[in-house]
Steps between C-alpha positions, in 0.01 A plus 500: 500500500199373696267662246680332210482166681124539548456588132706197399291275726176644360617438145592140580166435672318653203708292260429175687129580527466583130699188407264280702196669341651454153564130565143450625367677192725312259449153651162426331633631167810282521286198591277560195803518270657193659178297475457591134819304423401189700331185372139483618579229752760714676281813511296370793771313690550570869719639637522773239814508289607842380744355248339239269650153508429475128479813287257473208353733238206268439260728690584793273467279191156388616386852580628632166349205314208721392235228469128554438430445869769745612589750223761684706606737220139599429446573870823696507389703200158564656659624823751718316233661279253555783757632749667731247178655365353530850816677619498746209134589557554542873787740434285710267196514728688552826743757358215718371290462815794568732590815306145630540506439876850645541483813284144587400255686722136390508228487761511202734842383381631396841173334602489297178868405525485378859175319431684312227784427742250359748398235246843343545375365833237288321629144436533430129306173521188689607482644147520166323126426487390836350806500271420150378139601434618797292762299311248225427236751383734647238621152393859538614528158669794307350639816339811702594288810564355343814851507650610833348220751556360444854831575671524844339291642783773458762606808695847403623659636183309827530628543856858418404513732198315783674757494780780511242342779296465718809879489541556651153558879523202698374737761359571266208132498407462872548793566267347270239163676527671834444644352179145410392494128584164338573430269795530194274833619358633564851389155607657323203822702462582587862314287755532159334877519426569610858275222635688212337608341835143505635358370172750214490418416863127494425557297184704241688248468784209478256667246273605287796152505652328410175758237402466318833122538528335161543151522649335743256638332182390167645144633537467658154673229292354157428691391191857370509610731219381818676677438829791702630824342619423485876158343434644261245771383737232406752424202274818345636332492842222243473225402740688198632861539391737791454805489275716714726821492298320585176297769677819659636654500151194682369521745788863580423419560133204724585718711732776563245328780300419696817852452633655623174260798494593593856875473435474740205276749682648476851665843484174672407300289747708597802499867399127498434414345834726739690354808330130407496430480871468119524641373825607144563 
């Protein structure tokens, strides 16, 4: 009985702790949603009001107005195209590289792999100057390729997929080789179908990172029509004034695609994280 009482107490403590953490995490999100429905004058009132005195859709109408100064649908399309193509290319590059490191034998494999892993300790911003020089030299400024190609050299996806591949029984590959399958056929017909959870996890992380990227697109885009959604929304934050309610409406709209993507891929995401060696 004492043991059951202790277990019950532990569960309640865990429940209360997780509830508090969830509330702390959700509070900023709820405030953003609440502010997006407030008139501009109420957005900066103190004390803060979680429930708007006056609910309005004017902020969403303004954001979706799609004017020459703020073509929201063009920015949305730019972000969707860039993030989708970047994600597809990352999946192709990382899946092939991870398979080589997980299954193929070649001299210096471990040294090369862990050297690549060590580059994860280098802050991304330290690469901006040489990357900008390269992008400028090949005339990619103000083009989608400046935001698609440079990120293909990341190694997080290689690490994630390599860890997942190593958990796949080698007997499956050996049986396929006996039947005359080549390495490419094994990769396409056996490894990739079994790696769907890890691939979905990598796709979601990559899409989310590229969709929310702000600093690099800000550096390599100068024209209004070439901007991505996060950079475009920064127009709402001027040098002297900030339209908070309108900015929050734009933030809510920009978060919707990622939220929908996560809801549809949640099952694969959780399974991929649990089976690929990523710890929280």
